[in-house]
N, C-alpha and C positions, 0 to 999 in steps of 0.2 A: 169667110177668107181673113178679115181682120180679126176676128175673135182665136183665128188658128194659128194667127201669127202671133199674136201678143201669150197664148198658149206655151207656144213654143220657146218664146224667147223667156217667159219667165221659168220654163224648165231650163234653161240654159243655164241662167244665173242659178239658181237651184244646185245644178249638178258643179258650178264651180263653188261656190260656198261648200257643200258637201264634202270634195274633194279636200280642199284647206282643211277642215274641221276634221277631217279624219284621219289626219297624219299629224299629230304631235309638233312635227319638228315642223311643218309648213304653217301651223300655227304661231309658232314662236318666232319662226324668220318671218312671217304677215306683220308682226307686232313689233320686233324690232325695229326691220324695214320703213315702218310707219314713224318710228320715234327718230331715225337717223338711218335715211339710205348709206350715206357716205362711211359712215361705221361697217358697213358689211365688208367682208373681200369679196373677192371680184367673183366667184361662184356664186356667191349669195347673193349679190346684189344683180347677176344675172338673173338669178333663179325669184326675185324679189321683183324684179323689173318682168317678167313674164307673169307672175300672179296679177300686177296691179294694170297692167296690160289687159288680161281677162276680163278684170273686172269696169273698166275705165271701155273698153267695146262694149258690154253690156250696156251701158250709161249711154253710151252714145246713140246704142239702136232704140234705146228705151226713148229717149229725144228725137229720135228719127221718126219716132212711132208717133209721138206726139206730133212734131210737125204735121206729119201725114192723116192726122186725126184718126191714129189707131187705137191709140189710147188717150182717155181723157185729161183735162188739165187737173182734176182730185189729185189721179192717179200718179199722174206725174210731179206734182208737189209732193206727194207724199216720199215719191223718190227723193226728190231734191233735198230733203230734212237728211239723208244717209250722205248722197255725195257732198253737202254742207260740212258737214263732219270728215269727211274724208278729206276734200278741200282744203283745211286747217292743217293738217298732219303733215308736219316736217319732211316725213321723205315722201309723202305723195305730190308734193309742192316741188321738190326736187324732182321727181319722176315726169311731174308736166312742163318743168323748165328745161327738159332734155326733148321728151318723145312729144309734147303736146302740139307741135307743128304736124304732125302724123295724121292727125282727129280732123273731123270738120271742123272748118270753121268759127261756125255757129255754135257747135259744141262746145268749139275752145271758148270761146266768148263766154259760156255759160257759167263754164266753169271759172272762167278769171271773174265772171260779176260774183260768184257766190265765194271764193278765194278773197275776194274784196270787202263783202260784207262784215259785221261781227257773226261772231258764233252764237249763239243762244247758250243762255246758261243752263239749258237742261242738258244740250250737247256739251258743253265746253264740260258737266259732271262724268262724261261716261270713261273717258279715259284723259288725264290731261295732257295737251301737249308738250312733245318730248318726252314725256316720262319713259323711264324702261320699264317695259311690261313682262313678265314672265308667268304665262298663261298656264303653266302647268303647276306653279306654286298657286295659281289665283291672286296674285297681288300685284301690283303696281308700287315704283318708287320713283320722288321726280328728280 
């Protein structure tokens, strides 16, 4: 049963990612919102919030699975790497400041811990914080 739960959860994450990547407009919104959520108009800010909510809920489920022993610590540590990158993005920080209270307090504490830690140099190179990203052009500008 634990394996089935973990597989179903992995498929849900994959589906969310595929929905975003298959729509160039959503990809652009996703990256623009991460760089500066406040700069989005009201409609796009709400859309961005739903995208981040889906991602955050999947991470929270992973955290719960780890707490319950469904996934092992090594798997969780791998997910923490990606979560850590998000936890340092201005738009994600803004989102969590508004909606973080809706998450499990233990998971919120985990996010805050990751936000407080320095981002590893390898992750910092992925996309500079606060960068304006145009994924349709394949470039970023600081």
